[in-house]
N, C-alpha and C positions, 0 to 999 in steps of 0.2 A: 225421440222425440221424450218430453218429458211424460212421467206420469199426472194423473191428476194431485196425488197426494204430494207429488215432491212439486206442482204449480202451486199447490196450498200451502205449503212447508215454505217457501221462498216470501209469498203470500203476509203470511203470519211473523215471518223476522223480520222483515220490514216495517207491519204494523207497532210489533214489542219496541224495534227501537225508538218509532216517534213516540210512543204514550209513554216509554220512561228514560226517553232521552238518552241513550246510553247500546252500545254494541252488544248486543244479544250475539252469543254460540250459539250456531244453530245446530247443536247435539241436544243440545237444552230441547228443543222443541218436537212432540212424541205425537203425532197423529195417525191415528187407528179409525177402519173403517167403526163405523158408531154401531154398538148393540143394537138386533132388531129389538129390543124392550125398550125402546127411544126411540123419538123422534129426532131427525137429524141423516147425513149421511156418511161424516168424518166429525170424529171426540179431537179436541186437542188437549191433554191430559194440563192443566194448571200448576200442579204444586212446584213446579220447579224453579215459579217466577215470585213466589209470594215474599220470599227477602226484597227482590226490586221492587214489587208493590206496595209493601208495607201493608196490605189489605188481608182479609178472611178470604179463603177461596172464591165463595159464592160473588162476593163483590169484584176480587179480580177475575174472577169469568166474566161478570159482567160487562166490566171495562174494555174486554179484549174485544168480548164480541160487541158491544156497540161500534168500537173505530173500525169494527174487521165491516158492517156492515154498511158504516159512511162511506167507506175508503176505500173498500175492491170491489168491482161487480161481478166478483165470484160466489158471495155470501149474499142470499137472501134475507135467512133468519137463522136465529137460534137461541139455546135452551142450556140454562144452569143445572146440572146436577151435582151437586157439592163443589169439588176438586175438578170436576168434566166439563168443558165446553162443546157441547152439540153441536155442530154447523151443520146448516140446511143449504146449497150451495142451486146456483143458477142453474134452471134446467138447460141452457142452452151450453153450460161447461159439459154437459156430457153428450150430445149431439154434435158438438164439436169435437169430442174425442172420440169418438164412432168412425169420425169422418178422416180423423188421422192413422186408426187405427188402419181403417177401410186401405187407406193410400198408402201405409208405408210397407215397401218390399220385405220379408225376411223381418215381419215384425216380432220381436222380442227376443232374435237373435244378436247376442253382441259381438263386438268387434274382436279381432285377435287382441290378447293379452301378453303377448310373447310367451307364454310360461308352457312350460314343460310337464305332463302329468305320466305315470306311467300305471294301468290298474290292472294287476297280476287276483285272477279268478281262477275257480274249479279246482284248481290244483290233486287231480286223481291221483291213488296208487293203482300201478299196473297190476292191481292181482283183488281187483274187486269191477263190481259193471259201478254205476251212476247211478247212485240211489238219489232219493229225495231232497236230502239235505244239499246236494250239488246243486239241483235245480237252482232251490233260493240264492246259494252262492250264485251262480251263473248267472241268473236274474239280476241282480243285485249290481253285478259286475258290470254288465251290458248297460242297464241302467243307467249308472253310473257314470262309466263312459262318455254317454250318448250326453247327459245333462253336460258333462265339461267342456265336451266339443261345443255346446251351442252356448255355452257361458265367456269360450272367448280362448279354450287352450288346444294347445298339440296333444292327442292321447295317441300313448302305445298299448293295445291291449294284448295281453299277456299271460300266459299258462306256465305253471312248472309241475311237470309231470316226473312223480315219486316213482322211476322205473326200477331201485335197484334195492339193497338190502334183506335183509330176515323174511319180512311179510314175504316177501315177491320169491323167495324160494321158496316158499311151502308150499303155494301153488305151483313152482316147476315140479314140487319133489312128490306132489301129491298125482300130478299127472304122471310121471316117469313109471309110478308105481299104479299106478290105478286105472289110467284110462285105455292102454292098450291099442297106443299108435291112433286113436279117435281125434276128429277133428270138428273145429265149429261146421265146415263144408257138411261132414260124415252124419254128424249129428244136429242138421237143422237150425242150428242157433246162432244168436248172435255171439261175435268173439269175445266181448267182454263178458258176454253172461256165462260162455262157455268157460273160462277162467277161472272167474268169482268160482263158478261149481267146485273147482279143484280147491280153490282155497277155502271152501267149510268142510270139505271132503276130508283134508292138513287137519280142521281144528277138532274136526269129532274120533278119528283114528287118534289122533294126540291125548284127547281126553279119556277116552280110551286105555289108550297106554297108561296113563299116569293116576286114573281110577284101579287098575288092577295093580300097579306097585304099591299105590296106599293101602290097598287091600291087603298086600304081601308083608306090610308092615314098615313101610319108608315113609319118613315125613312128606305132605304135600311139596314143601318149596325143593327139597330134593328131587321129589318125584320129577316134581314140573322141568328139570337141568337134566336128569338123567335120560329122560325117555328117550326111546331110541328115535324116535322122530326126529325130534328137536336137533337131537347130536347130529345128525343124519343133514338138515336144513342148515345148520351151523355151518359145519363142512363145507356144505354147497355153498356157503357166503365166503369162506376162505378161498375156495378153487375161481369163483366169479371173481373176487379179487383182483386174485394171482392169474388173471390172465387165461385160464383154462380152456381150450376153444372148446369141447363137447358144451360146456358149459356153458360159455356164453353163445352157442349158436342155438342152446335149448332156450336160453332167454330172449335172444335176439325175436325167435318164432312166435312162444307166446304174447311178449312186448307186440309183434305187429295183428298180432287177432284183436288181441282189446286195442290199438290204436282204431282198426277200423271199426271197430263195434263203437268208437267215441264218437269219429266223425258223421256218424247213420246221426246219434243223437245232437252233436250240435246242429249237422245240417235243419235238422227238425224245427231246432230250438233259433235257429239262426244266431247261431256263436260264430263268431270268425276271431280269430290269431292272428295278430301281426307275427309275432315269434312264439314259437313253445320252446322253451328251456327241461333239459334233463335232467336229474340228479346225477346220475351215471357221467353228467358230463362235468360238474359244476363242484363233485363234493371237493375232488384233488385241489382245484383253489382254493377251495376250503381251509383245506388243510395247508396252504402256504400262506395265506393270510394267518392261522393260527400261529405258526410259527415265526412268521414277520412279527406278529404282537407277542412270542416270546422276547425275540431279539429285540424289541423297543422299549419290551418293563411292561407290556401292560395287559399280559397273561403271563402264567406263573406256569413249571413245571413240577410235578411232585415225584414224589421217588419211585413210586411204580413207572416214571415214562409218561403217566398221563397231563392232560395241558388243560388248567382251569382258567377262568375269570371271578376275578372276588366284585361282585358287585356289595358287598353288606355296607359299605359306604352310600349305595344308592337307594339305600330299603328293601334290598334284595338279599340275594345271598352269595356262595362261590357257585358257579356254575360250568360243567365238562363240557370241553367242545373236543375234544380226541381222546381216545380209549387210550390206557398202556399197551394194549398190543398196537395200534396205530390206525385203527379202524376208526370214521366218521359217525356222530350222532347226526340229527337233523340239522343241530342248528347251525356243524360244519357246512353243509353243505347252503343252507340258506345265507352265508356269508361268504360264500362263491359265486351263489345267484347274483345278490345283490349287487356286489363290485361289478360281474359282468353287463348287468342291465344297464348299469352307471355308463359304463365303457360303449354301449350300444346306444344309446337314446340321453347321455345326460340331462336328465330330469331333474325338475327342480322337485316336484312331490312323485314316490314312488306310495302307492294304496295299495296293500295287501287288503283282500277280501276274504277272511278267514274267520270260520268261528269261535263264539266267545271263549271257548275252552283254551283256546291258543293264545288268550291274551297275556298271561305269563311271558310267552315267549319271545310275541316281538317285543315286550320291554327291554327282553334282555339282546335280542338281535340289537335293537337302535344304540343300548348302550356299550355294547361289546362294538361296533361298529366305531361308535362314537368316540370311545376312549386307543380305538388304533389311527384316530386321527383325521375319521373320512368323513368328511363334511356335507358328504348326499346323504349319511343318519339321519342329518335333520330334518331331512326329507320325508322320512318315511311315517306312512300311520298307517295305523291298524285298522282298516273298517270293518270292525265283528259285529256279528249277526249271533242269531240268538238260535235254538235248535226249532227244529220242523215236529210237531205232534200231529198222528191222524185224531177221528173223533174215537172217545175211548181210550185214549192213552196210548196209542201202538207207538212205536220207537222204531229210530232207523238200528239195526245191531248186522253190521255185516258179519261179526264172526262167525254168528249162531247161525247164521243164513235165512234171517226173517227179514232183513233188510227190505222197504218199500221201493221200488224199481221204480225210477223215474218212467222210463219206457212204459214199463205195467198201469204205471198210471197215466199218462199222458194219451194211451187206448182208451183206461176205462174213462176220464172226463171227456175225450174226442166223443166217445158212446151216448155217452149222456148227453152230449150238444145236439147231435142227431134226433134225438128221440125226441127231446123238447121243443129241438124247433120243427118235428115232422108232425106233433103235434099242433101246433098252429098254424102249422097249413096256407103257407103263405108264399110257400115253395114249390111249389107243385110243374111252375113252368121252367124249372132248372133242370137242366141235363143232370144226368150220374154224375159226369166228372165235374161241374159246376157244384153240385150239392158237398161234395168227396172234400172240395178245398175249402167252401163254407165251413164244415164243421170243424174242418181241422183250425181255422181261422176264430172259429168260435169257444170252441175246447182250450187249443193254448192258451190262447187271448185269456180266456178263464183265470187258465192257472195262473199262470204271470201275474194280473193284475190282483189277484186275490193276496197272492206273496208281497207286491211291492206298494200295494196300499198300507202296510204297516210297518213302520219305522223298521231297522235293520235291526236295533238291540235287541228288541221282543222277541222272547220266544212266544211262539202261535201255534195256533189249531189250525191244518186245512182242513176245510169239509169239501170234500168233490163236490158234492149237490148243491150245496151253496151255490160254489163259484160260477156255476152256470146261472144264476138265478135272475130272469129277465126284467125283476123292479128290484130287484135290492141295491146292495152299494157293491157294485160287479162290474168284472169286463162287458159281459153281453149287453146288462145294461145300458153303458156307453156308448158300444157299436151298435146295438139299436135305436140311439139317440142319431148318430151317426148317418144312418141308413135312413132315417125319418128326415133329416134334415137333405142329404143327398136324392132325396124324391119331391120333397119340396121344391129344389131349386130346380130340377127336371122340368115342373110343370110350371116354374114361373118364367112366360113369355115376354116380358117386359125388357127394355134396354133400360141398365141402371144409371141413373144419373149420380154420380158421388160428388157432387157439387149442391145435389139441393137437398136440402133435411130440415123436416118442422121442428117448429120452436118449442113444440112441447113434447114432455116425454111420459110415458106409462110408468108407475114404481117398477112394474115386471120388468121392462124395457131396461129402465135408470142401472137396475141389482145385475141384469146381463153385462152392459157398457163396464159397470165397474170392475165384474169380474176381469171382463177382457183388458180392461188397462192394470190388472193386478198382475197379468201371466209373466212379465219381467223382473217383478217383484221374487215373486214365487221360484222362478228359475233361477235369479240371483241364490235365495236361500239353499234351495234344495243342492247346488254346487258347494254352498260356500259346506255344506253340513253335510253334504255325500251323502243325502238323503232321498232317494227316488220318492218316497212316501209323499213329500211336497208336491211333486207333479201328477202321480194320482190321485191323492184326495182331493186336489185343484180341477183337475178333467168331469170328475165325480160333480162337484160342485155346481162348473158349468154347465154338465148334461143336467143336473138337476134344474137346474135356473131353465134354461129353454125350455123343459116341457113342462113347467107351471106357465112360461110366456105361451107356449103353442097353445095349453089349456083353454086360456084366457082372453085371448085377442085373436080377430080375425089377421091373416098375412096377405094372401092369395086373394081374400071374397073384400078387404079393404076397401071401400071404397073414395077412399082421398088417395092421390095416386102418390103423393108426398110421404104418406107415410105409410103406405104400401114400400113404396120404394127402400127406405130406411129401413122398413121391418124387412123385407128379402136381404137388405144388406148384415142387418146384423144375424139372420139365419148364416148367412154366408161364412162373417167373422166367428161364431158359432162354432161351424165344420171344420174353420180354418184353424182352429186353436184346439178343438179335440184330436184332429187327426197330429198337430206336433205335437201334442201332449201324448200320446199315447204311441209315436212313433218314437218318442226319445226312450219311453217305456219298452221296446219291443214288440207294440202290438199290430197286428194289422187290422186295420177299419176294412168291412163288408160294404158296397155297394147296395147287399139287398139281405133282408133276413126274412 
């Protein structure tokens, strides 16, 4: 079905063609909802037609407005503000559009477009628990994948686990030296938290060694390289790469602890990966691609045996691909993973949800693959997101052990949601199990929405207390609006006749129909820009408009049955699109709060 703007667009193109007796390029016609301070429903930008009209903006707008009101039933009035033509539509346009929306199955869902996309997100290291930066990463990844599916793509959600390298060996070495056989089970800790403790322990002990060497007269750079713990960690990495059985066994055991912990967090957040890749399995393929690049002349080898790619002609610099001792760098495994992923999925677009500190890295990855002649490199897109801070400027610093842990913050917000819900006193009839489920829905939903309402590229502050506010720009506000609609519809006892609509419509009702009508456009924009905030803010605007309508007009108490039915249908469609929008964001809506 066509949106109101699309229908209006067609009418304007036809009208312009008739007025000026010429073919009008449809792309010249720009129609937007009229700003609230002006009278009208939709606004046509007149400036592109001034050369054709050979008149001033006001006169051109007047001419177009007169023709539209006289030759189409869509327009009943207009007003001109400089080069902007504000159009007031016949009220039946909105009632008919509501009828179409209500009777269209899967409204707003686009047909399959034949395109394939992979969305990689999370990307944790197996020496750390998931911090709150990972939370933003995962929520952007899940929502982006859902939005692309709704927009017609076939989407594969994937993860890359950074399960090898010097950082992993640090936690392994610390466990060997300081754990005395402790396990997650014996310590009563979640596996990823347990292993992360030993990474922090390594860093503290290592710092003490460096400080002692510096105090004894060694310069800091030398001290950092020669500290016994760092030398032992490097030796462990060489043993791992050489396939030493004891080292590999310890590595596998500790990684399994971490994976068990990750899975619990993923389940709580509703995160599901179709496939998980492991750096330990892709870095050798990356090495092969690097050698292929040398053979093709795309990469070059230095005298020390290290291999590089020269990107100076592309505005970057020279980038190391393989060290002189043959060991890989992060880029090496990313080359291998990208190639393996294309063999798996033959995707048109490969979206990497990774923090903005890696902007340079993904420029290099794309260029390095393009120089190899890999066509799939053209589809690489880095969905960059900004850092998340907490009130007061708290940062995520895993190395120092002061990281803001995702699990802990979820527990905190769910507890705040429980306290706020119980204060309202509207859930006394729920069982304890039902309350537990509800608090989880509100708390986790609040966190997800607070993150997703902000454009990914923007740095942001997450305020746990503000996130659960029932009257602010929050997830719980939208959830509460949905429960209000659900309760209202349960009380509605009439049979709905979707063929019978009133001819008149109030301003608040018209505003909601406009918003319902905008949903496909918002979805299209969110998919095009890989921006879940388009959907998050749409849901808020819709909920806010509904609450204004609910406060101003009778619904179940309306005496005119035709108007009453139309308003109930309006409620149904708002509830339907709130649920659709929030589901795309990975947020569940309770029936009662």
